[in-house]
C-alpha positions in Angstrom: -96.3 -48.4 121.3 -97.4 -52.1 121.1 -94.5 -52.8 118.7 -91.9 -51.4 121.2 -93.2 -53.5 124.1 -93.2 -56.6 121.9 -89.7 -55.9 120.6 -88.5 -55.3 124.1 -89.8 -58.7 125.2 -88.3 -60.4 122.1 -84.8 -59.0 122.9 -85.0 -59.5 126.7 -82.4 -61.5 128.4 -84.3 -64.7 127.9 -83.8 -67.8 125.7 -84.7 -67.2 122.1 -88.4 -68.1 121.9 -89.8 -68.9 118.5 -93.3 -68.6 119.9 -92.7 -64.9 120.8 -90.7 -64.0 117.7 -92.9 -65.4 114.9 -96.2 -63.6 115.9 -94.3 -60.3 116.0 -92.6 -61.0 112.7 -95.9 -62.1 111.0 -97.6 -58.9 112.4 -94.8 -56.7 110.9 -95.2 -58.5 107.6 -98.9 -58.2 107.6 -99.4 -62.0 107.7 -101.9 -63.9 109.9 -100.1 -65.1 113.0 -102.0 -68.3 113.7 -102.4 -69.7 117.1 -99.4 -69.3 119.5 -98.3 -71.4 122.4 -95.6 -72.0 125.0 -94.9 -68.5 126.1 -96.2 -68.9 129.7 -93.8 -71.3 131.4 -95.1 -70.5 135.0 -96.9 -73.9 135.2 -93.9 -75.9 134.0 -91.5 -77.8 136.3 -87.9 -76.3 136.4 -85.5 -77.8 133.9 -83.3 -80.6 135.3 -80.5 -82.8 134.1 -81.7 -86.3 132.9 -80.1 -88.7 135.3 -81.6 -91.8 133.8 -78.4 -93.8 133.1 -76.1 -92.0 135.4 -76.1 -94.5 138.3 -74.2 -97.6 137.1 -75.1 -100.9 138.8 -71.5 -102.0 138.8 -68.3 -100.3 137.6 -65.0 -101.7 136.6 -62.3 -101.7 139.3 -60.4 -98.4 139.5 -62.8 -96.3 137.4 -64.5 -94.3 140.2 -62.5 -91.2 139.3 -63.7 -91.4 135.7 -67.3 -91.5 136.9 -66.6 -88.6 139.3 -64.9 -86.3 136.7 -66.0 -87.6 133.3 -69.5 -89.1 133.6 -71.5 -85.9 133.0 -70.3 -85.8 129.4 -69.2 -89.4 128.7 -71.9 -91.5 130.4 -74.7 -90.9 127.9 -76.2 -93.0 125.2 -75.0 -90.4 122.6 -71.8 -91.2 120.8 -70.4 -87.7 120.9 -68.6 -86.9 123.0 -67.4 -90.5 123.2 -69.6 -92.4 125.6 -66.9 -94.6 127.1 -68.6 -94.7 130.5 -72.0 -95.8 129.1 -73.2 -99.4 129.7 -72.5 -102.2 132.1 -69.1 -102.8 133.7 -67.9 -105.1 130.9 -68.9 -102.5 128.2 -67.2 -99.7 130.1 -64.0 -101.7 130.6 -63.9 -102.5 126.9 -64.6 -98.9 125.9 -61.9 -97.5 128.3 -59.3 -99.9 126.9 -60.3 -99.0 123.3 -60.1 -95.3 124.1 -56.9 -95.5 126.2 -54.7 -93.6 123.8 -57.0 -90.7 123.3 -57.9 -90.5 127.0 -54.2 -90.5 128.0 -53.5 -87.8 125.4 -56.4 -85.5 126.5 -55.5 -85.9 130.3 -51.8 -85.2 129.4 -52.8 -81.9 127.9 -53.0 -80.5 131.4 -49.2 -80.9 131.6 -48.6 -78.9 128.4 -48.3 -75.2 128.3 -51.6 -73.6 127.4 -50.3 -72.1 124.2 -48.7 -75.4 123.1 -51.8 -77.7 123.5 -52.8 -79.3 120.2 -56.1 -80.3 121.8 -58.3 -79.2 124.7 -57.4 -81.0 128.0 -60.0 -83.2 129.6 -62.0 -82.4 131.6 -62.1 -79.0 129.8 -61.4 -75.8 131.7 -65.1 -74.8 131.5 -66.1 -77.9 133.5 -63.6 -77.4 136.3 -65.7 -74.8 138.2 -68.6 -77.3 138.3 -66.2 -79.9 139.6 -65.2 -77.6 142.4 -61.7 -76.8 141.3 -59.5 -74.4 139.3 -57.2 -75.1 136.4 -54.1 -74.6 138.7 -55.4 -76.9 141.4 -56.6 -79.5 138.9 -53.3 -79.5 137.1 -51.5 -80.4 140.4 -54.3 -82.7 141.8 -54.0 -86.2 143.0 -57.2 -87.0 141.0 -55.7 -86.0 137.7 -52.6 -88.0 138.5 -54.8 -91.0 139.3 -56.8 -90.7 136.0 -53.6 -90.3 134.0 -52.0 -93.3 135.8 -55.1 -95.4 135.1 -55.0 -94.4 131.4 -51.3 -95.3 131.2 -52.0 -98.7 132.7 -54.7 -99.3 130.1 -52.1 -98.4 127.4 -49.7 -101.0 128.8 -52.4 -103.7 128.8 -53.1 -102.9 125.2 -49.4 -103.2 124.3 -48.9 -99.4 123.9 -46.4 -97.6 125.9 -47.2 -94.2 127.5 -43.8 -93.1 126.3 -44.9 -93.7 122.7 -48.1 -91.7 123.2 -46.2 -89.1 125.2 -43.8 -88.6 122.3 -46.9 -88.0 120.1 -48.4 -85.2 122.4 -47.2 -82.6 119.9 -48.5 -84.5 116.9 -51.9 -85.0 115.4 -54.5 -86.2 117.9 -56.6 -87.5 115.0 -53.8 -89.9 114.0 -54.5 -91.9 117.2 -57.0 -94.8 116.9 -60.6 -93.7 117.1 -62.0 -93.7 120.6 -65.1 -95.8 119.8 -65.5 -98.4 117.1 -67.6 -97.6 114.1 -71.3 -97.6 115.0 -72.1 -100.6 112.8 -69.5 -102.7 114.6 -70.6 -101.5 118.0 -74.3 -102.3 117.2 -73.3 -105.8 115.9 -71.4 -106.5 119.2 -74.4 -105.4 121.2 -76.7 -108.0 119.5 
């Protein structure tokens, strides 16, 4: 009877909990279980998103939409997904210019037929609900048009033409320049 109750708890609709699984596994194997912890979370604060670096002091002109629609994933200290919105205004402006081809490519995926997209559009479909929209509304939105226009302008300031990148939309995304410079170069430039 005890095993059934424990097994039911282990396979309940809860996150996988090592602290619950290992004692049951050890008991089944006849091994000493040791001291357990962390099963009672009633005294813990609810989980929340770390907003530490989410409020930039200053932002490059014209980038408000990027912060609105891309910051949740791209404004972190982590390099993956590319953190082109992380840092001060100068760092962000440089990162956006450096990532222009890939940003334009991923935004342009919204104008491709779903079955013909070589890469996932950005923001991804899964994120749209949290952004208060649907794939159809987003595809036709002023906001997507503004983001794409901004990326196209960045391409032109780099000497790339959106028509060149547009012609490559059916080609290999990985052949475009890397979004962020190699880590060693980025760390050296931060010193």
